[in-house]
Residue, then its C-alpha position, 0 to 999 in steps of 0.5 A: c904965703l908960699v903958695s901965692v909967691v910960687t904960684i904967681v911965678v909958675a902961673l906967669a911962666f905957664c900962661l904968658v903965651g898959648t901952646d901949640e901941638q909941638t910939645e916940649p916936655t923937657v922944658a916943662k919938666k925943668v920948670w916943674s923941677t925948679t918949682r919943687q926945688t923952690i918949695r923944698r928950699y922954703a921948707r928947709s928954711k925960715a926965710e920969707p918966701s919973697k926973699i927966695e931967689i927963683k931960677i930956671a936951672n939950665i935954661d938960658l933966657s938970653d938964647e932966643e930959641e931957648s927963651t921961646r921954648l920956655l915961654r911956650l911950655a907946651m907940655l901943659s895947656r894954658a887953660v888947665i894950668a891957669s885954672a889949677l893955679l887959680a884954685v891954689v891962689l884962691g885958697g882951695w884946690g878942691d873939696p875938703l879932703r876925704d878920709l876913712g875911719v872905722p868906728n867901733y872896731d871890736c874883735g872881742a876881748d879874747l882876740m884883742k888881748p896880748s898873750a898871757k906871757i910874752p911869746t918866745n916864738v914869732n909864729s905865736v905873736r898876736p897883734g896885741d904883742i906888737k910893742v914897736v912899729m918901724a918902716l922903710g921905703d920911699s915917698i909913699t911910706a913917707a906919705n908925701g902929699a897925703g894931707a895936701e890940698d894943692p899940688l904945691a904941698v905934695v913935697l911935704q911928708y905927712r908921715g903921721l898919715a902913712f898907711m904903714a907907719g902913721g899914728d895921727k888921729s885915731l882909728e875912728q878918723h883915719v885907718t893906718i896899721p899903727n892906728i889899728l894896732k893901738k886898739y890892741n896895744p895902746k902903748l905901741y911905740g915908733y909910729s910917725l906923727g905930723i909932718g916932716g922928714q926922716m931926720v926929724w925924730e919927733v915926727a919920723q920916729f922909727n919911719l926911715a922912709y924918704p922920698g926918691a928912695n930906690a931899693k938900693d937905698l934900703p940897706d942904708q935905711a936899715k942901718d940908720l934904723v938900727a942906729r936910731m933904735k939903739a939911740h932910743s934904747d930907753a924907750i924900747d926893750m930891744a931884746n924882748d919887745w916884738k917889733l913889726l917892720n913894714i916895708f914898701i918899695g919899688g915904684n922909683d925902680i920901675c919908674g927909672l927902669c927904662r933909663h937904668p937897666d941896673y934897676a932890674p927887679s932881680n937887682c932890686v930884690a937883692e937889695i931888699r934881701q940885704a936890708v932884711q938880712y941886716i935887720q935880722d943880724n942886729v934886731p931880735r924879735v921882728i916880723v918883716n911885713l912887706m907890701s908887694m910891688l904895685h902894677l905901675e902901668l895903671l898910672r897911664q890910665v890915671d893920666t888919660g885925658n888929664m894933661f895936668c897929671l901927665a905933666l907932673h908924672t913926667d917928673e915923678c915917673g919918667c918912664e911912664q912917658n916913654k912910649n918904647f916902655t910899653d904897658a906889657m913891659i911895665s907889667a912884666a917888670c912889676t910882676e917879676y918884682q912881686q915874684l922875687e919878693t915872694k920867693l924870698q918868703d917861700d925860700g924860708i931864708f929868714e925863718k927863725d924862731d924870733f924872726t920872719y918875713v911875710v909878703q902881703p900880696f893884695a895888690n898883685e893883680i890890681i891892674h886898674p886904678p881906683s874908680y867910680p861905678n861909671g868907670t871914671v878914676d876916683s881922684d880922691f884916692f890920690c893927692p893932687d899930683c895924681f901919683h902919691f896917695s891921699q889920706y883917703g888912699h892911705a886909709v883904703t890901702a891900710t885896710w887891705v894890708w891889714k886883711n892880708m896880715l891876718e890871712p894865712v900865707g898861700k891863701k891871702t887875697t891877691k886881687g884887692d880893690f883900690s876902689g874901696p876899703a876892705l871892710p868890715l875891718s878884719c879880726p884875727d881868726p879865733k883858730c889862729p889868733f896870730i899875725r900870720t906867718p909861713k909856719n903858722s899858716a902851714d900848721c897853727s896848732k903847734y904854736m897855740t898859746e894862751 
């Protein structure tokens, strides 16, 4: 199998010799990058794994010094890597994957029914009125590694498990925004299913997120989304269906900010604005549902004492290892990102009768990773790379996003807790049974309908 072939190659590289105190992160990064590239080549092909040529790019093994550095691979201790890879070879990275479902979710018929007539105003849209769900973003929304049982499977996109866009399983088994909405409208359309990339229609549907995306990629994702919607006009009513567009972006921007000053939050949010503007110009009846930026300094807490996670994050979030990019600097950048995302909402530039933009800020004040009562990091929240969310992490996140969606703007939870889900799962407010918007949060009475 692929696991065995790639594991043996990497295990040999990591375990031929021991390590010393002189670490070589550049060499370790090259080997990890090569491993990922090898897996991607296999994932895109139908070739036998044994026939895939494995090369360490840009490392000259004829150079004695370079060869020695490669063999040392001091970024990871031999013991950590050997034990981790042995677990993969033997077929089990750890315990069975944890998940979170919500049985018997019921808010009562009056709150779960759609409107008697299709609303004409975005501020009167009930959860049951949403007909189409869509998504833009990066590897989190593509759900990289969400169903992974070992580090090698992190390159796979488990889109059906994504908290913003996935429709795998049922709400009783796995919480996602689409799985919740399916309780209100069983005919919901557009959510992702299974494993695969954004170009595979049968998997991605209207989830255009892809790994490695930055905010600057959102305008093109928006254009691709509109084109895809038009290509599937037989399945949706572009003019009349109410649509929920979920967006989560920013991790790759902050992870690269120390090397790319143009990834400044102001530039990134300008790209978000451009993407949303394109959607508004081309798609009617949309609620843009943006989950605000996370505080990425918490990743350093995840890495504390964990050399395996530390090494993987060298590739996945390079600035995390830059000691000159301090926790205070990361926090300030993330906070500015959040504030500018919210400013787009508060400025009201996207407010129309058939369109709105709402920020869900539950993570704004979360500065610590999910943890157990004794303070140790809850590794079940993450997939095996300690960066992307596991299926359990996606489910927990979905409960908080949903809670925010039903809370009025200005009174939304801003300090959620990744250590546990927001349960019981929220129900619409009987006094304002709509997805909350800036306008119906200010005065819901003028938008009440049957």
